[in-house]
N, C-alpha and C positions, 0 to 999 in steps of 0.2 A: 524772561530768565532773571534768576535771583544770582547776581555776581559778588564774590568777595575777591577784593584786591588786596594783596600783601606786600608791603614795602618797608623798608627798615626805617626811612625817615620821610617826613613831609615838610620839605623845605624849598625854597627857591632855587631848585637846580634842575637839571634835564630830566631825571626820572620823575620828579615832582610835577613838572609840566605836563608829561606825557601821561601819568597817572591820571591826572585831574581832567586832562583834555578827552581822553577816550571814556572815562567814567561819566563825564557829563553828557558825552554823545550817546553813551549806552542809556542814560535816563532820558534824554530827548527822545529816544526811540522806544520808550515804554517800559524798560528794564530797570530792575533795582541794583543798587550798589551799595555795598559796605566795605569800608576801607580800614584794614587793620594796620597799625603802625607800630613797630617795635624799636622806636629810637626817637630823636628828636623831632619836635612838631612846632612850626611856627604858626603863631596865632593867625596870621594873615592868611596862610594857606588853609588852615582848618575853616576860617570864616568863608573862605572862596569855595571850598567843598561843600559846606553845609547851605550855602546860598544855591548851589546847584542842585540840591537834593540828595548829596551823597552822605552817608552815615559815617562818621569817622570815630573809631575807637582806638584809645591809646592803651597798648599793652604794656605790661612791665618792660624795662629796657633789657633788649636782647643782650648786651654787652655786660651790664652790671648786675644783672638779676636774670641769668639765662635759663634756670630751670622754671622760674615762675612765668616766664615769657613763653615757653613751650608749653607749659600745662594750660594757661589761659588760652593760647592759640588752638591747642587741641579740643578744648571745651567748646569755644565758639564756634568752630568749625563743624562739631557734632550737632551742636543745638541750632545752628543756622539753616541746616539742610540746604546748603547752595547748591545750585546747579554747576557753577564753575568756580573753581578757585583759582586765581590767576596771581602767580607768585613772581615779583619783580626782583632782578639782582644783576650783579656783574660778573659772577663767576660760579664754580661749583659749590660755593659756600651756601647756595639755596637748598642744598641737598636735605637738611633736616626739615625745612619748611614743606618740602615736596613729600618726603616720606610720612609727615602727619596730615598733610592732605589727603594723601592716596589712602591713608587708613582711616579716615574719617567718613561721614556720611555724604560728604560731597560727591556729586555724579561724575565729574570730569576734572582733570587738573591741567592747568596750561603754566609754562614757563615763559620768561621774558628777559632776554640778555640786553643789557644796555651800555656794554661796554667791551673793550678788547684787552683789558688789564684789571689787576687787583693787588691788594696788599698781601695776600697769601698764596703766591703761585703754586708752591708745593702741594698745599691741600687742594687747591684748585685742580690740578693735574690728576691727583689720586681719586678725587670725587667725580670728576667730569664723565667717565665712562658709564656712570649709574644713572645720570640725568635724563637721557632719553627713556630709560625704561620706567621712569616714575611719571611720564607725562602722557598725556592724551592729545595735546597740541602744543607746538613750540613756536616761540616768536623771537626775532632779533631786530634790533634798530637798523641793522645792516648786513651784508654778507659777512664781512670780517668779524662782527660780533658772533653771528650765528655759528661760523667755523670755530671760533675761539670756545664755545661752551657745548656745542652739539657735534663737532667733529662733522662725520658723512650722514649724520642722521637728517631726515626730512624736517625741514622748519620752514616758516614763513617769514619774509621780511615784512615788518610793519612798521613803516617810516613814523619819525616823531613828528606827527602832523599838527597843523594849526590852522587858523584862518588867515589865508595869504595876505588879502587885502590891506590889513593894518599896519603892515611894515612898509608900505610904499614911500618913496621919498615926500618929505612935507617941508617946503620951504619956510612956512610959517613958524612951525615947530623948531626948525633950525635956528632961527633968529631969535626965538624966545630962549631956548636952552643956552646959546651961545651968551646971550645978553646977561642971563642969571649968573653965569660963572665968569663973567669979565673976559670973554674970548673974543677978539676982533673977528670980523668977517674975513678978513685975509689970513688969519693965521691957520696953519695947517694941523689939523687935529687928528691923531693917530687914537684909536679905540680898542678896547677889549672888553668883552662882557663875559664874565666866567665865575664859577664858583672859586672862591679863593681856598685852594688846596694844591699840594705839591705838584700833581699831575698836569695842571694848568700851566706850570712852567713861569710864573710871574718874573722869577729872577731874571730869565732870559730875555723876556718881553722888556723889562727895564733896560737891560744892556743894548738891546736894539734901539730903544728910545734914545739913549745917550749917544749913541754913534750917530743917529740921525740927526739928533739936537745939535752936534758938534758943527755939522755942515749947514744946518737950517735952524738957527736961533729962534726964529718966530715960529714956533711949533709947541704943540701941548698933547700929553698922552692922557687920556681918560680912562680909568678903570672902573668898571662897575661889577660889584658881586659882593657878596658876604660869605661866610663860612669859617670853618676851623682854623685856617691859615690867615685869619685877617691880621693879627699881630705880627706875623711874619712879614707879609707884604708891607705893613706899615713901617716895620723897621728897616726894609730895603729901600722903601721911599724916603725915609729920613736920612739914610746914609747915602743916597745918590746925590751926584754932583749937579743934577738937574731938578732937585726935589721941588723947586718953586714952580717948575711947569708940568708937574704931574698932579693930576686931580683924582682923588680917591673918592667915589660917589656912594660907597657902600652898597647895600642890598636894594636893588630896584626892582619892584614888583612887576612893573610892565615896561620893558626898555624899548617897546616899538617906536616911539618917537625919538629916542636918544640916538639911534643910528643916524638920523638926519643931520645931527649935529656934527658928525663925524666925516673926515674926508677919505679914511681907509680904516680897516680893521685887521689886527695883528693878532695871530692867534697860534703861538708855538706850543701846543699842548703835546705832551709826551705820548699820550694815548687817548684814543676816544672811540666810543661806540658808533658815533656819527658825527656829533658836532652840529646840533641844530641852530645854534647861533649863527653859524657860517650862513646857512640858508636865509636866516632872517636879513643878514648884513647884505648879502647879494640882492634880495628884494629891494632892499633900500638904496640900490645902486652903487654900492661900496666895492672897490678892489679889496679882496680878502688876500692877506698873506699869511699862510697856514703851513704848519708843520706836514711834512710829506707822510708821517705816520698817521695822519688823521684819514679815515676812509674817503676815497673818491667819490663816494655815493652823495656827500654834501655839496658836489660841485652841480650847479643848476644854471650856470652862466659862464661867459668868457671871462668872468672877473675873479676867478678862482685861480690863486697862484701858489702851488705847493713848493716849498723850499725844505732841503734837508736840515735837520738839526745839527747835523755834523758840520754844517758851514758856520762860520763865526757871524757874530751879530754885525760886523760891518757889512757883510755881504747881503745880509737882510735889509739893512738900512739903504743899502745901493739900489736894491730892487724897488724899495719904496720911493726913493728919490726919483727914478726913471718913470714910475707911474704918476708921481706927483707933478712932474714937468709936463705931462701931456693930460690935463684934466679932461673929462667927458661930461656929457650932459647925463645927469642922475636920473632924468625921467625916462631915458631911452637906454634899454639894456637887452642885449641878444641873449634871452633865456632859452634854455634847453627845455622845451614845452613838456616833452614826456617825462622827464626827470622832476620838473617842477610840480607837475599834476600829482605825482605820487605823495606830496607833502600837504596836499589840501585833505583836511579831515573828512570831508564829505566822501571823498574817493576812498581812502584808506581805511575808514570805518567798516566798509562792507568786506574788507579783508578779515577784519577782527570777528566781526558778527558771523561770517560764513563759517570760518574756522571753528568758532564756539559750536555752531550747529552740527558740523561733522564730528566733532569730539563728543557731542552728547549723543548722536545717532550712533556712532560706531566704536568709539574708543571708551565712553564713559560706562561706568556700572549702574545699571538699571535698579 
């Protein structure tokens, strides 16, 4: 198959990871993948894609040069004669890309929803009813994300899969990372890995840490991530009463070993399609304190602790304190095998390829 993936940006975020993971797996199975990007690109991600054999094409910026973006998109889809055009997004705002793909020489059109919220809810509600009519197959990272974009239409849940083994707890990595940042082995480390933008709720995260640190001074908060809200998060940290105990690591290309340096994971996100970092953190044996607005599909162990964002930061800190008082063996975790298996890319890839084949045979235009 000749597959075209369309995404707004190629950066170190959830969508970027999913697009590259599945694209690499498609290539490993003998298919061809071209990735069209209509916004910011990070050089590291482009290099990662090209190393895997994925062709990356930077389009004019969708937001600042909209007409040129759509013109080039249509031209490439016509000339590429793709079997599948797979459009990634978070809301009904993928409507224009789907229309262009449907009118092109592409055989079948796929849509993939990665979230349960967006910046333009009114437009989302207006465009959402048209989305299923433009697609030959539909994917979502969770049931919640599927309902958000497709309503009652048929779609497949395609988990944000990855190589599971690389996130196992690593005692040596824990010691090395802590030593590199001057963190004592007995210091309790709260961690967060997320794109720095408003929906990840870093302001509340810092409030939670301040409440925890007041009762437990020998504690540190590690925040890993980059993004458009970097300066805002830096400002929050600078104005915090515990700023000397907060470490901002910036963008981390591969956080797999970083989880081992943490003692718990705090994720008060306002909305998520899934929250794949939570699965990663659980694989590393971490207790995860997570907003109850995050889909339960990210629960793969008994260390997943949802808490309502309506509860104050001191309540979150109290929950963390109770877990910290009863540490457990990080190498032993009661995983929910069936749920965890879904995140193994070798398993979930079959869902993707199977849906493509059905779309080409039944829904696609020959």
